[in-house]
C-alpha positions in Angstrom: 71.1 82.3 100.3 74.1 83.1 102.0 77.2 82.8 100.7 80.6 81.6 102.3 83.7 84.3 101.9 87.0 83.9 103.1 89.2 86.6 104.4 92.6 87.1 103.5 95.7 89.8 104.6 97.5 90.6 101.6 101.0 91.2 102.3 103.2 92.3 99.9 106.2 90.6 98.9 109.3 91.9 100.7 107.6 93.4 103.5 107.3 92.5 107.2 103.4 91.9 109.2 103.3 91.2 112.5 100.5 88.4 114.2 98.7 88.2 116.7 98.2 85.2 119.4 96.0 84.7 123.0 96.9 81.9 123.7 94.5 79.3 126.0 95.5 76.4 128.1 93.5 73.1 127.4 90.6 73.5 130.0 89.9 71.1 132.7 87.0 69.1 133.2 83.9 71.4 133.7 85.3 74.3 132.4 84.0 75.1 128.9 87.2 77.4 127.8 91.1 77.5 128.7 92.3 80.1 130.1 95.3 82.7 128.8 98.1 80.6 130.0 102.0 80.9 129.3 103.0 77.5 126.7 106.0 75.8 127.5 107.0 76.7 124.1 106.3 78.7 121.0 106.8 77.6 117.5 105.9 79.9 114.0 106.5 78.5 110.8 105.6 80.6 107.9 104.5 78.4 105.0 104.8 78.6 101.4 102.3 78.1 98.4 103.8 74.7 97.8 104.1 74.1 101.3 107.2 74.0 101.8 108.1 75.3 105.2 110.5 79.0 104.9 112.9 79.9 106.8 113.7 78.6 110.2 110.6 78.2 112.9 110.7 81.4 115.1 110.6 80.0 118.8 110.6 83.7 120.9 108.2 85.8 119.9 107.2 88.9 122.4 105.0 88.5 125.6 103.1 91.1 125.9 100.7 89.6 128.9 99.5 86.4 130.1 98.9 84.0 127.3 99.2 87.6 124.7 102.3 87.3 122.2 102.7 89.1 118.9 105.3 87.9 116.1 106.8 89.9 113.5 107.0 87.8 110.5 108.8 88.6 106.9 108.2 87.5 103.5 111.1 86.9 101.3 111.2 89.9 98.6 111.8 86.5 96.0 108.7 85.0 97.0 106.1 82.8 95.4 102.6 85.0 94.6 99.9 83.3 96.1 98.6 81.8 99.4 101.2 81.4 102.7 100.2 80.1 105.6 101.5 80.9 109.1 101.1 78.1 111.7 101.6 78.5 115.6 102.4 75.9 117.7 102.0 76.6 121.2 103.0 73.5 123.6 101.5 72.7 126.9 102.8 69.8 128.5 104.1 67.9 125.6 100.3 68.8 124.4 100.7 70.4 120.9 98.2 73.7 120.1 98.1 74.4 116.7 96.2 77.8 115.2 96.8 78.9 111.6 96.2 81.9 109.3 96.6 81.9 105.2 97.7 85.1 103.8 97.8 86.1 100.3 101.3 87.0 99.2 101.4 89.8 95.9 
């Protein structure tokens, strides 16, 4: 019998953590996956446990290489404990590619 387990990053209130993203363009016909590529734009938004956006979206992540980016994110010191979410939206020719990660804030 297998057990489905979820893993979360645990981040203390009032700290900064870094996320990394490998961004691929959309595959063309015949490709299994797209290639690492720089999107037209990025938007990284932090959401509270209530699903409310915390602060303004971050739009200038640090580029490490083609299609590889990092972003530091601050957890407010007065933020609620619980499961927060970071959504990273990469836009290619008006098409959105969205990845998310859930974190536990204590």
